[in-house]
C-alpha positions as CSV (number, residue, x, y, z in Angstrom):
1,X,-88.9,57.6,-20.1
2,X,-86.2,59.2,-22.4
3,X,-87.0,62.7,-21.1
4,X,-86.8,61.5,-17.5
5,X,-83.4,60.0,-18.1
6,X,-82.3,63.1,-19.8
7,X,-83.3,65.2,-16.9
8,X,-81.4,62.9,-14.5
9,X,-78.3,63.1,-16.8
10,X,-78.3,59.3,-17.2
11,X,-77.0,58.3,-20.6
12,X,-76.6,55.1,-22.4
13,X,-73.1,54.7,-21.1
14,X,-74.4,54.5,-17.5
15,X,-77.3,52.2,-18.4
16,X,-74.8,49.9,-20.2
17,X,-72.7,49.6,-17.0
18,X,-75.8,48.8,-15.0
19,X,-76.9,46.2,-17.5
20,X,-73.3,44.7,-17.4
21,X,-73.6,44.5,-13.6
22,X,-76.9,42.7,-13.8
23,X,-75.8,40.2,-16.4
24,X,-72.5,39.5,-14.6
25,X,-74.5,38.9,-11.3
26,X,-76.8,36.4,-13.1
27,X,-74.2,34.7,-15.4
28,X,-70.8,35.2,-13.7
29,X,-69.1,32.4,-15.7
30,X,-69.8,34.3,-18.9
31,X,-67.6,37.3,-18.0
32,X,-65.3,36.0,-15.3
33,X,-61.5,36.0,-15.9
34,X,-60.6,32.8,-17.9
35,X,-64.3,32.3,-18.7
36,X,-66.1,31.9,-22.0
37,X,-65.5,35.4,-23.3
38,X,-61.9,35.7,-21.9
39,X,-62.6,39.3,-21.0
40,X,-59.5,39.6,-18.9
41,X,-57.4,39.3,-22.1
42,X,-59.7,41.5,-24.3
43,X,-59.9,44.3,-21.9
44,X,-56.0,44.4,-21.4
45,X,-55.7,45.2,-25.1
46,X,-58.7,47.5,-25.0
47,X,-57.1,49.6,-22.2
48,X,-54.1,50.3,-24.2
49,X,-56.3,51.3,-27.2
50,X,-58.2,53.8,-25.0
51,X,-54.9,55.5,-23.8
52,X,-53.5,55.5,-27.3
53,X,-56.5,57.6,-28.5
54,X,-56.2,59.7,-25.4
55,X,-52.6,60.5,-26.3
56,X,-53.5,61.3,-29.9
57,X,-56.2,63.7,-28.8
58,X,-53.9,65.8,-26.5
59,X,-53.1,69.3,-27.9
60,X,-50.1,71.0,-26.5
61,X,-51.3,74.3,-27.9
62,X,-54.4,74.1,-25.7
63,X,-52.3,73.0,-22.7
64,X,-49.9,75.9,-23.0
65,X,-52.8,78.4,-23.1
66,X,-53.7,77.6,-19.4
67,X,-50.2,76.8,-18.0
68,X,-49.4,80.0,-16.2
69,X,-52.2,80.1,-13.7
70,X,-50.4,78.6,-10.8
71,X,-52.9,79.3,-8.0
72,X,-55.6,77.4,-10.1
73,X,-53.1,74.5,-10.5
74,X,-52.5,74.3,-6.8
75,X,-56.2,74.3,-5.9
76,X,-57.0,71.5,-8.4
77,X,-54.1,69.2,-7.8
78,X,-54.0,69.6,-4.0
79,X,-57.7,68.9,-3.9
80,X,-57.4,65.9,-6.2
81,X,-54.3,64.3,-4.6
82,X,-54.4,65.9,-1.1
83,X,-57.9,66.7,0.1
84,X,-59.5,63.6,-1.3
85,X,-57.0,61.0,0.0
86,X,-57.0,62.6,3.5
87,X,-60.9,62.5,3.6
88,X,-60.8,58.9,2.4
89,X,-58.1,57.7,4.8
90,X,-59.7,59.5,7.8
91,X,-63.1,58.0,7.0
92,X,-61.7,54.5,6.5
93,X,-59.9,54.7,9.9
94,X,-62.9,56.0,11.6
95,X,-65.5,53.6,10.2
96,X,-63.3,50.4,9.8
97,X,-65.9,48.3,11.9
98,X,-69.0,50.1,10.5
99,X,-68.8,49.4,6.8
100,X,-67.5,46.4,4.9
101,X,-63.7,46.4,4.3
102,X,-64.1,45.9,0.6
103,X,-66.4,48.9,0.3
104,X,-64.0,51.0,2.3
105,X,-61.2,49.9,0.0
106,X,-63.2,51.0,-3.1
107,X,-64.0,54.4,-1.3
108,X,-60.3,55.1,-0.7
109,X,-59.5,54.0,-4.3
110,X,-62.0,56.5,-5.5
111,X,-60.4,59.2,-3.4
112,X,-56.9,58.4,-4.8
113,X,-57.9,58.8,-8.5
114,X,-57.1,61.7,-10.8
115,X,-59.7,64.1,-12.2
116,X,-61.6,63.6,-15.4
117,X,-60.5,65.3,-18.6
118,X,-63.4,65.7,-21.0
119,X,-66.2,66.0,-18.3
120,X,-64.3,68.7,-16.5
121,X,-63.6,70.7,-19.6
122,X,-67.2,70.3,-20.9
123,X,-68.7,71.4,-17.6
124,X,-66.3,74.4,-17.5
125,X,-67.2,75.3,-21.0
126,X,-70.9,75.0,-20.2
127,X,-70.5,77.2,-17.1
128,X,-68.5,79.7,-19.1
129,X,-65.4,79.3,-16.9
130,X,-61.7,79.3,-17.6
131,X,-61.5,76.6,-20.3
132,X,-57.8,76.8,-20.9
133,X,-57.1,76.3,-17.2
134,X,-59.5,73.3,-17.1
135,X,-57.8,71.7,-20.1
136,X,-54.3,72.2,-18.4
137,X,-55.3,70.9,-15.0
138,X,-57.5,68.0,-16.2
139,X,-54.7,66.7,-18.3
140,X,-52.0,67.3,-15.7
141,X,-54.1,65.5,-13.2
142,X,-54.4,62.4,-15.4
143,X,-50.7,62.3,-16.0
144,X,-49.8,62.8,-12.3
145,X,-52.3,60.1,-11.5
146,X,-50.2,57.5,-13.1
147,X,-47.6,58.0,-10.4
148,X,-49.5,59.4,-7.4
149,X,-52.5,57.1,-7.5
150,X,-50.4,53.9,-7.1
151,X,-48.4,55.5,-4.3
152,X,-51.6,56.3,-2.4
153,X,-53.1,52.9,-3.1
154,X,-49.9,51.3,-1.9
155,X,-50.1,53.4,1.3
156,X,-53.6,52.3,2.0
157,X,-52.8,48.7,1.3
158,X,-50.0,48.7,3.7
159,X,-52.1,50.3,6.4
160,X,-55.1,48.1,5.6
161,X,-53.2,44.9,5.2
162,X,-52.5,43.8,1.6
163,X,-51.3,45.2,-1.7
164,X,-48.6,44.1,-4.2
165,X,-45.2,45.4,-5.2
166,X,-45.1,49.1,-6.0
167,X,-42.4,48.6,-8.7
168,X,-44.6,45.9,-10.5
169,X,-47.5,48.4,-10.3
170,X,-45.5,51.2,-12.0
171,X,-44.3,48.7,-14.7
172,X,-47.8,47.7,-15.5
173,X,-49.0,51.3,-15.7
174,X,-46.0,52.3,-17.9
175,X,-46.7,49.4,-20.2
176,X,-50.5,49.6,-20.5
177,X,-51.3,53.3,-19.9
178,X,-48.3,55.6,-20.2
179,X,-46.7,53.9,-23.2
180,X,-49.8,53.9,-25.4
181,X,-50.4,57.5,-24.4
182,X,-46.9,58.5,-25.6
183,X,-47.3,56.5,-28.8
184,X,-50.7,58.2,-29.4
185,X,-49.1,61.6,-28.9
186,X,-46.3,60.7,-31.5
187,X,-48.9,59.5,-33.9
188,X,-51.1,62.6,-33.5
189,X,-49.5,64.3,-36.5
190,X,-50.9,61.6,-38.7
191,X,-54.2,60.6,-37.1
192,X,-55.5,63.7,-35.4
193,X,-57.6,64.5,-38.5
194,X,-59.1,61.0,-38.5
195,X,-59.9,61.2,-34.7
196,X,-61.6,64.6,-35.2
197,X,-63.8,63.2,-38.0
198,X,-64.6,60.1,-35.9
199,X,-65.2,61.3,-32.4
200,X,-68.3,59.2,-32.0
201,X,-66.5,56.0,-33.0
202,X,-63.5,56.8,-30.6
203,X,-65.9,57.5,-27.8
204,X,-67.8,54.4,-28.4
205,X,-64.7,52.3,-28.4
206,X,-63.6,53.8,-25.1
207,X,-66.9,53.3,-23.4
208,X,-67.2,49.7,-24.7
209,X,-63.8,48.9,-23.1
210,X,-64.9,50.4,-19.8
211,X,-68.3,48.5,-19.8
212,X,-66.4,45.2,-20.6
213,X,-64.0,45.8,-17.6
214,X,-67.0,46.5,-15.3
215,X,-68.6,43.3,-16.7
216,X,-65.4,41.4,-15.9
217,X,-65.0,42.8,-12.5
218,X,-68.5,42.1,-11.3
219,X,-68.5,38.7,-12.8
220,X,-65.3,37.8,-11.0
221,X,-66.9,39.2,-7.8
222,X,-70.0,37.1,-8.3
223,X,-68.0,34.0,-9.1
224,X,-66.1,34.5,-5.8
225,X,-69.4,34.7,-3.8
226,X,-68.7,38.2,-2.7
227,X,-72.2,39.4,-3.4
228,X,-73.7,36.7,-1.1
229,X,-72.3,38.6,1.9
230,X,-73.9,41.9,1.0
231,X,-77.5,43.0,0.3
232,X,-79.3,46.1,-0.9
233,X,-78.0,47.9,2.3
234,X,-74.5,48.0,0.6
235,X,-75.8,50.0,-2.3
236,X,-77.5,52.5,0.0
237,X,-74.2,52.8,2.0
238,X,-72.3,53.3,-1.2
239,X,-74.7,56.0,-2.4
240,X,-74.5,57.8,1.0
241,X,-70.7,57.7,1.0
242,X,-70.2,59.0,-2.5
243,X,-72.8,61.7,-2.1
244,X,-71.2,62.9,1.1
245,X,-67.7,62.9,-0.6
246,X,-69.0,64.9,-3.6
247,X,-70.7,67.5,-1.3
248,X,-67.5,67.9,0.7
249,X,-65.3,68.3,-2.3
250,X,-67.6,70.9,-3.9
251,X,-68.0,72.9,-0.8
252,X,-64.3,73.0,0.1
253,X,-63.1,73.9,-3.4
254,X,-65.6,76.6,-3.7
255,X,-64.8,78.1,-0.3
256,X,-61.1,77.9,-1.0
257,X,-61.5,79.6,-4.4
258,X,-63.5,82.4,-3.0
259,X,-61.3,82.9,0.0
260,X,-58.3,83.0,-2.3
261,X,-60.0,85.8,-4.3
262,X,-60.4,83.8,-7.6
263,X,-62.4,85.3,-10.3
264,X,-65.6,83.5,-11.3
265,X,-64.0,81.9,-14.3
266,X,-61.1,80.5,-12.3
267,X,-63.5,79.3,-9.5
268,X,-65.5,77.4,-12.1
269,X,-62.5,75.6,-13.4
270,X,-61.1,74.9,-9.9
271,X,-64.4,73.5,-8.5
272,X,-65.2,71.4,-11.5
273,X,-61.7,69.9,-12.0
274,X,-60.9,69.7,-8.3
275,X,-64.1,67.7,-7.4
276,X,-64.2,65.1,-10.2
277,X,-62.9,61.6,-10.4
278,X,-62.1,59.7,-13.6
279,X,-64.0,56.6,-14.4
280,X,-62.0,56.2,-17.6
281,X,-58.7,56.1,-15.7
282,X,-60.1,54.5,-12.5
283,X,-61.6,51.3,-14.0
284,X,-58.4,50.3,-15.9
285,X,-56.2,51.3,-13.1
286,X,-58.2,49.1,-10.6
287,X,-57.6,46.2,-12.9
288,X,-53.9,46.9,-13.0
289,X,-53.3,47.7,-9.3
290,X,-55.8,45.4,-7.6
291,X,-56.4,42.7,-10.2
292,X,-55.5,39.9,-7.7
293,X,-58.8,40.6,-5.8
294,X,-62.5,40.6,-6.9
295,X,-63.0,44.2,-8.2
296,X,-66.8,44.6,-7.9
297,X,-66.8,46.3,-4.6
298,X,-63.7,48.3,-5.6
299,X,-65.3,50.0,-8.6
300,X,-68.8,50.3,-7.2
301,X,-68.2,53.6,-5.4
302,X,-66.6,55.0,-8.5
303,X,-69.6,54.1,-10.6
304,X,-72.0,55.8,-8.1
305,X,-69.7,58.8,-7.9
306,X,-69.5,59.1,-11.8
307,X,-73.2,59.5,-12.0
308,X,-73.5,61.8,-9.1
309,X,-70.9,64.2,-10.4
310,X,-72.5,64.3,-13.8
311,X,-75.9,65.1,-12.4
312,X,-74.9,67.6,-9.7
313,X,-72.2,69.4,-11.8
314,X,-74.5,69.8,-14.8
315,X,-76.9,71.6,-12.5
316,X,-74.2,73.8,-11.1
317,X,-72.8,74.5,-14.6
318,X,-76.2,75.7,-15.7
319,X,-76.5,78.0,-12.7
320,X,-73.0,79.4,-13.3
321,X,-73.9,80.0,-17.0
322,X,-77.0,81.9,-16.0
323,X,-74.9,84.8,-14.5
324,X,-74.5,88.0,-16.5
325,X,-71.1,88.2,-18.3
326,X,-69.5,90.6,-20.7
327,X,-67.9,88.1,-23.1
328,X,-67.8,84.3,-23.6
329,X,-64.6,82.5,-24.0
330,X,-64.0,80.7,-27.3
331,X,-64.3,76.9,-27.4
332,X,-60.8,75.6,-26.9
333,X,-61.8,72.0,-26.7
334,X,-60.0,69.9,-29.4
335,X,-59.7,66.6,-27.7
336,X,-62.1,63.9,-28.5
337,X,-64.7,63.2,-25.7
338,X,-63.5,60.4,-23.4
339,X,-65.7,58.2,-21.3
340,X,-64.4,59.6,-18.0
């Protein structure tokens, strides 16, 4: 069983989220907001802790090493915040009467998110690509996402009927995401060594917070009766939508990189950074931006996409790594692995 899960790139983190969904569906009162565990309050503090550690793990020396490759930056950022949202908006408008509205909202939210950090870097490293470029673009994407993602979500909510104050959203993000990130970077000079020695503990804390947010989101959805309106067909639709989105993203970024004459190392960084979406940023941001609605259907596409991108990109990275090369780049990764 363990070997099968390993081949499918399914780790304990994914299994923990699935278990949280199952328990939340059976016992919604346990994890619902204002419920027995008061997860809505616990996760608010937990999110700030996640971004504090993320800020403390950022190395500006590594960022500077990949800052000059502007063509790679354009590919990654335009794919993340241009191509994805356009695909999402077009699909939502074309299938508004075909798929459930809540599912389409989750699909567009997925498209509006920034790229991952540690996963993009790790896949680029495994594939022997431009690691410095991956570090710069994955980090830049996360920072831009704190501004661009709320703007895109606000656009969708206006066209789709709903949404809250954009100013209020920015204030929440500044308080719970950006400020802890800055404080973490300030504290880096004192705690960087501790973080390096305790990477497993930091990763465990990050993942625990995300699992608790997923538990809270699905418990709220179950308590609101949202799952009684959808069956197993919704899961099949979600899998189909996310698989199609990943296929389009990988195909388009690869074609653009090759048409633009990228070398293989830059192509690898562009494809992996430009096709991923961050679970670590997405789940807390859903809570901040859309916390007034049951979030189960909002985060469901993101959970599917997270697993698909791990599985497919691992296979791609191994194929890239099998190519003959003259030299291998040194490992530039210094940030602790995040649950993204």
